[in-house]
C-alpha positions in Angstrom: 43.4 -34.6 140.0 41.8 -32.9 136.9 44.8 -30.5 136.7 47.3 -33.5 136.6 45.1 -35.3 134.2 45.0 -32.4 131.7 48.7 -31.8 132.1 49.4 -35.5 131.1 47.0 -35.2 128.2 48.7 -32.1 127.0 52.2 -33.7 127.2 50.8 -36.7 125.4 49.3 -34.5 122.6 52.5 -32.6 122.2 54.5 -35.8 121.9 51.9 -37.1 119.3 52.1 -33.9 117.3 55.9 -34.1 117.3 56.0 -37.6 116.3 53.6 -36.9 113.5 55.9 -33.9 112.3 58.8 -36.3 112.5 57.1 -38.8 110.3 56.2 -36.2 107.8 59.9 -34.9 107.8 61.6 -38.4 107.5 59.2 -40.4 105.6 56.9 -37.8 103.9 53.9 -39.7 105.5 50.9 -38.2 103.9 48.6 -39.6 106.8 50.6 -37.9 109.4 50.4 -34.7 107.5 46.8 -35.0 107.1 46.5 -35.3 110.7 48.7 -32.1 111.3 46.6 -30.4 108.7 43.4 -31.3 110.4 44.8 -30.3 113.9 46.7 -27.1 112.9 44.9 -25.5 109.8 41.9 -24.3 111.7 44.1 -23.1 114.6 46.5 -21.3 112.2 43.5 -19.5 110.4 42.1 -18.5 113.8 45.7 -17.3 114.8 45.8 -15.2 111.8 42.3 -13.8 112.1 43.2 -12.6 115.5 46.1 -10.6 114.0 43.6 -8.8 111.9 44.0 -10.7 108.7 41.1 -10.8 106.3 39.4 -14.2 105.9 40.5 -14.8 102.4 44.2 -13.8 103.3 44.0 -15.9 106.3 43.0 -18.8 104.1 45.9 -18.2 101.7 48.4 -17.9 104.5 47.2 -20.9 106.2 47.7 -22.9 102.9 51.1 -21.4 102.5 52.1 -22.4 106.0 50.8 -26.0 105.7 52.8 -26.2 102.6 56.0 -24.9 104.4 55.4 -27.5 107.2 55.3 -30.3 104.6 58.5 -29.1 102.7 60.5 -28.3 106.0 59.3 -30.9 108.4 62.6 -32.5 108.0 64.2 -29.6 109.8 61.9 -29.9 112.8 63.9 -30.7 116.1 61.9 -31.7 118.9 64.7 -31.0 121.3 64.7 -27.3 120.4 61.0 -26.7 120.3 57.4 -28.3 120.4 55.6 -29.0 117.2 53.2 -26.2 118.0 55.8 -23.6 118.7 57.8 -24.6 115.5 54.4 -24.4 113.5 53.2 -21.1 115.0 56.6 -19.7 114.3 56.1 -20.4 110.6 52.7 -18.9 110.6 53.9 -15.7 112.4 56.7 -15.4 109.8 54.6 -15.9 107.0 52.2 -13.1 108.4 55.3 -10.8 108.8 56.6 -11.5 105.3 53.2 -10.9 103.7 52.9 -7.6 105.7 56.5 -6.5 104.6 55.7 -7.2 101.0 52.5 -5.5 101.1 54.4 -2.2 102.6 57.1 -2.4 100.1 54.3 -2.6 97.3 52.6 0.5 98.5 56.0 2.3 98.6 56.6 1.7 95.0 56.6 4.9 92.9 55.0 4.2 89.7 56.4 7.2 88.2 60.0 6.1 88.8 61.9 6.0 85.6 62.9 2.4 86.3 59.3 1.4 86.0 58.6 3.2 82.7 58.7 1.6 79.3 61.9 2.7 77.2 61.0 5.4 74.8 60.5 3.9 71.2 63.0 5.0 68.8 61.9 7.5 66.0 61.9 6.1 62.5 64.8 8.4 61.6 66.8 6.9 64.4 65.9 3.2 63.3 67.0 4.2 59.7 70.3 5.5 60.8 70.9 2.4 63.0 70.2 0.2 60.1 72.5 2.2 57.8 75.2 2.1 60.4 74.8 -1.7 60.8 75.1 -2.1 57.1 78.1 0.0 57.1 79.8 -1.9 59.7 78.9 -5.3 58.0 80.3 -4.0 54.9 83.5 -2.8 56.5 83.9 -6.1 58.2 83.5 -8.0 55.1 86.3 -6.0 53.6 88.7 -7.2 56.1 91.3 -10.1 55.6 89.9 -13.3 57.3 92.6 -13.2 60.0 91.8 -9.7 61.1 87.9 -10.1 61.0 88.4 -13.3 63.0 90.3 -11.4 65.9 87.7 -8.6 66.0 84.8 -11.0 66.1 86.3 -13.0 68.9 86.9 -9.5 70.7 83.5 -7.9 70.1 81.2 -10.8 69.8 82.4 -13.3 72.4 84.1 -10.6 74.5 87.6 -12.3 74.6 90.6 -10.3 75.8 93.6 -10.1 73.5 95.4 -12.9 75.6 92.3 -15.1 75.5 92.2 -14.8 71.6 95.9 -15.5 71.4 95.3 -18.6 73.5 92.3 -19.8 71.4 94.0 -19.2 68.2 97.5 -20.4 69.2 99.1 -17.0 68.2 101.7 -14.6 69.9 100.0 -12.0 71.9 101.9 -9.4 69.8 100.3 -10.9 66.6 96.7 -10.5 68.0 97.3 -7.0 69.0 98.7 -6.1 65.6 95.8 -7.7 63.9 93.2 -5.9 66.0 95.0 -2.5 65.4 95.2 -3.1 61.7 91.7 -4.2 61.5 90.5 -1.2 63.6 92.2 1.1 61.4 90.9 -0.4 58.3 87.3 -0.2 60.0 87.7 3.6 60.7 88.8 4.1 57.1 85.9 2.0 55.7 83.5 3.8 57.9 84.7 7.2 57.0 86.1 8.3 60.4 89.4 9.0 59.1 89.8 11.1 56.2 
């Protein structure tokens, strides 16, 4: 008799927990979530501690799992799994995800060039860049407006010749000619052609 009573109680508890989870998913029922939290949080923490997780990490992961339950309760399907199975799967996955992140973090090579700050330019380099910028600005300002406009659209907005032609309502050949003329004048103005 006791075995049948325990079995009926277990089925009743499973149905109650599934119902609470469905209430959270459908109605965002805070009282139902509180009941789930009171039931599962200590059990999840114990489950994690048995997996050799520190007490502090078990507390953090338990909070993460409970938050995931709140957020994803609407995806719970009682036909596919019991509430406990669904929740412990979330807890197990949270533990695995944390473990994988920790392993990846240990594998990061702090000497990898990608993690090093870029070298600071030398004062001479900064001066040369500033001079070059002034030279380019001067050369641009010396161009006729129609040539300067096509260069600005090409280099500052990254438009292709055909996109420039469409935007300015010009024939493609005209745009190409203006770009070519402008580039030639820029080279001469910058002293690249002598």
